[in-house]
C-alpha positions in Angstrom: 8.2 2.1 -11.7 7.1 -1.0 -13.0 8.3 -4.6 -12.7 8.2 -7.8 -15.0 7.7 -11.4 -13.8 7.4 -14.4 -16.0 7.0 -18.1 -14.3 10.3 -17.8 -12.2 12.0 -15.2 -14.2 12.3 -11.7 -12.7 12.8 -9.5 -15.7 13.3 -6.2 -13.9 12.1 -3.3 -12.8 11.5 -0.6 -15.4 11.5 3.0 -14.9 8.9 5.8 -16.6 7.3 9.1 -16.3 4.2 10.9 -17.4 2.5 14.3 -16.7 0.0 16.4 -17.8 -1.3 20.1 -18.1 -5.2 20.8 -18.3 -7.1 24.5 -18.8 -10.7 24.4 -17.6 -12.8 25.5 -20.2 -16.0 24.2 -18.4 -16.5 21.8 -15.3 -17.3 19.5 -18.0 -14.4 19.9 -20.4 -10.8 20.6 -20.7 -7.8 20.9 -23.1 -3.9 20.1 -22.2 -1.4 17.9 -23.3 0.1 14.8 -21.9 3.4 13.2 -22.0 4.7 9.6 -21.2 8.1 8.3 -21.2 9.6 5.0 -20.6 13.5 5.2 -19.5 14.4 1.6 -19.4 15.4 -1.0 -16.6 16.2 1.0 -13.0 19.7 -0.6 -12.6 20.7 -0.1 -16.6 18.8 3.1 -18.2 18.3 2.7 -22.1 20.7 5.0 -24.2 18.6 8.3 -25.3 18.1 6.3 -28.9 16.1 3.6 -27.1 13.8 5.6 -24.9 10.5 6.1 -25.7 9.2 9.4 -25.3 5.4 11.0 -26.1 3.9 13.4 -25.9 0.6 15.5 -27.6 -2.4 17.3 -27.3 -5.4 16.3 -25.1 -9.4 16.5 -24.0 -10.2 16.2 -20.5 -14.0 15.6 -19.3 -16.2 14.4 -16.7 -20.0 13.8 -17.2 -22.3 13.1 -14.1 -24.3 9.6 -14.0 -26.2 10.6 -10.8 -25.8 12.2 -7.5 -22.1 10.3 -7.1 -21.6 8.4 -10.0 -19.5 10.3 -12.9 -17.6 9.3 -16.0 -14.3 10.7 -16.3 -12.4 10.3 -19.6 -9.3 11.6 -21.5 -8.1 11.4 -25.0 -4.8 12.1 -26.6 -3.2 12.1 -29.9 0.9 11.6 -29.0 4.1 12.2 -31.6 7.1 9.8 -30.6 10.2 12.5 -30.0 12.6 9.8 -30.3 13.5 7.1 -32.6 12.4 3.9 -30.4 9.0 5.9 -29.8 6.1 5.0 -31.7 5.6 7.8 -34.1 1.8 7.9 -33.4 -0.5 7.2 -30.8 -4.1 7.6 -29.9 -4.6 7.0 -26.2 -7.9 7.1 -24.3 -8.6 6.4 -20.5 -12.3 6.3 -19.1 -12.8 5.6 -15.3 -16.3 5.0 -13.8 -16.2 6.8 -10.4 -19.6 5.5 -7.5 
């Protein structure tokens, strides 16, 4: 869930979900898929044509930088599955663990 507030106006709370599956090829490399979906405001969900859902293949990894430090990353190419979704999306996330 995500809330949007601007100044004194409450734009509502939106509901979405995301998921991923991974297959571990090596400790540093995994293949899988990701799914992201936004259904709309919590008290007024969008119609099926207005909901955004994207799904696609992903690569996950972890690179150690020291005893405790590491970079954890994932990259995905996502296709929109509804008319309101972006047609194609490249998504990347990098985390620094310490």
